Wavefront OBJ file of the C-alpha trace (Angstrom):
o trace
v -11.562 -6.434 -76.635
v -8.023 -5.117 -76.051
v -6.252 -5.405 -72.725
v -4.937 -1.911 -73.315
v -6.906 1.233 -72.618
v -5.334 3.155 -75.424
v -3.488 2.592 -78.685
v 0.161 2.771 -79.703
v 2.510 0.953 -82.053
v 4.305 -2.010 -80.440
v 1.681 -3.084 -78.004
v 1.164 -6.834 -77.590
v -2.295 -8.276 -76.780
v -1.036 -11.554 -75.342
v -0.392 -11.237 -71.561
v 1.701 -14.132 -70.319
v -0.127 -15.561 -67.295
v 3.198 -15.869 -65.500
v 3.274 -11.992 -65.324
v -0.133 -11.505 -63.973
v 0.969 -11.083 -60.396
v 4.018 -8.930 -61.132
v 4.201 -5.644 -59.228
v 6.107 -2.645 -60.574
v 7.997 -2.155 -57.333
v 10.540 0.557 -57.483
v 12.432 3.448 -59.295
v 16.121 3.779 -58.328
v 18.154 6.962 -58.106
v 21.943 7.064 -57.337
v 22.613 9.751 -54.732
v 25.849 11.378 -53.450
v 24.540 12.807 -50.125
v 22.166 10.481 -48.195
v 21.550 12.978 -45.406
v 20.588 15.842 -47.717
v 18.631 13.531 -50.004
v 16.725 11.768 -47.246
v 15.838 15.180 -45.712
v 14.262 16.240 -49.033
v 12.203 13.031 -49.528
v 11.133 12.742 -45.908
v 10.461 16.380 -45.207
v 9.405 18.032 -48.414
v 7.568 14.977 -49.918
v 6.594 13.297 -46.600
v 7.983 9.922 -47.551
v 8.813 7.216 -45.002
v 11.943 5.077 -44.897
v 10.775 1.511 -44.792
v 13.987 -0.353 -45.301
v 17.751 0.401 -45.226
v 20.185 -2.191 -46.548
v 23.921 -1.784 -46.026
v 26.273 -3.893 -48.273
v 29.589 -3.645 -46.377
v 31.657 -5.706 -48.862
v 30.528 -3.788 -51.896
v 30.457 -0.457 -50.058
v 26.907 0.783 -50.765
v 23.620 1.390 -49.018
v 20.117 1.122 -50.344
v 17.287 3.260 -48.847
v 13.689 2.333 -49.713
v 11.051 4.987 -49.179
v 7.270 5.012 -49.690
v 4.360 7.407 -49.369
v 2.641 6.079 -46.176
v -0.118 8.085 -44.490
v -0.168 8.246 -40.677
v -3.306 6.097 -40.749
v -1.511 3.388 -42.719
v 1.825 3.470 -40.677
v 0.574 0.749 -38.327
v 0.063 -1.588 -41.357
v 3.859 -1.872 -41.521
v 5.659 -4.494 -39.479
v 8.341 -3.572 -36.901
v 10.035 -6.908 -37.737
v 12.838 -6.361 -40.206
v 12.235 -9.548 -42.194
v 8.513 -8.974 -42.525
v 8.995 -5.317 -43.468
v 11.478 -6.520 -46.114
v 8.665 -8.658 -47.607
v 6.308 -5.629 -47.487
v 8.945 -3.419 -49.124
v 9.479 -5.697 -52.055
v 5.782 -6.476 -52.467
v 4.503 -2.935 -52.610
v 4.118 -0.810 -55.760
v 5.712 2.621 -56.072
v 8.740 2.395 -53.906
v 11.647 4.814 -54.314
v 15.057 3.170 -53.997
v 17.993 5.498 -53.308
v 21.460 4.014 -53.807
v 24.446 5.588 -52.118
v 27.907 4.316 -53.173
v 30.128 5.043 -50.076
v 32.688 7.743 -50.722
v 30.748 9.512 -53.474
v 29.781 12.444 -51.215
v 33.363 13.663 -50.875
v 34.479 12.716 -54.352
v 34.092 15.699 -56.745
v 34.835 13.596 -59.732
v 31.573 11.638 -59.155
v 28.377 13.105 -60.708
v 25.223 11.521 -61.737
v 23.226 12.244 -64.929
v 20.287 14.525 -64.295
v 18.348 13.403 -67.362
v 18.303 17.000 -68.571
v 21.729 17.013 -70.101
v 22.762 15.290 -73.397
v 22.164 12.604 -73.969
v 18.645 13.113 -72.685
v 17.484 10.275 -70.513
v 15.389 9.924 -67.355
v 12.747 12.683 -67.078
v 11.053 12.728 -63.691
v 8.989 11.019 -61.106
v 5.443 12.271 -60.407
v 3.550 12.702 -57.162
v -0.289 13.072 -57.160
v -1.362 15.657 -54.681
v -4.846 16.286 -53.317
v -6.307 19.255 -55.239
v -6.349 21.439 -52.082
v -2.575 21.024 -51.648
v -1.914 21.749 -55.373
v -3.392 25.147 -54.913
v -1.214 25.785 -51.862
v 1.960 25.097 -53.927
v 0.887 26.945 -56.994
l 1 2 3 4 5 6 7 8 9 10 11 12 13 14 15 16 17 18 19 20 21 22 23 24 25 26 27 28 29 30 31 32 33 34 35 36 37 38 39 40 41 42 43 44 45 46 47 48 49 50 51 52 53 54 55 56 57 58 59 60 61 62 63 64 65 66 67 68 69 70 71 72 73 74 75 76 77 78 79 80 81 82 83 84 85 86 87 88 89 90 91 92 93 94 95 96 97 98 99 100 101 102 103 104 105 106 107 108 109 110 111 112 113 114 115 116 117 118 119 120 121 122 123 124 125 126 127 128 129 130 131 132 133 134 135 136
């Protein structure tokens, strides 16, 4: 019996036991304007900032966000070190990377994935069916 649920060229049946506990943790986007971007993800999509990491020497900040329902909010530690463990052990985190100075530098732009060469396409959010009808 295959370990895959569907078929495609290039699939490998062997699953190295060393990878069995791997968690696909995050997708990273580079951003120019943290305030505008964080407003979108926390207001429009309801995400929660779990961890912010500033790297002063390298002049960038990482923001890690997750979809956390109000009922699950108390599952997250208030202790920075413990919350870091939670952040890097949870699936489906969004990492936003802001290189300081990019916001005011008109020469900086990031590839949208829609221009040539085509690249990244999208991230997807599953909505309860009742909300889907509200937005469509």
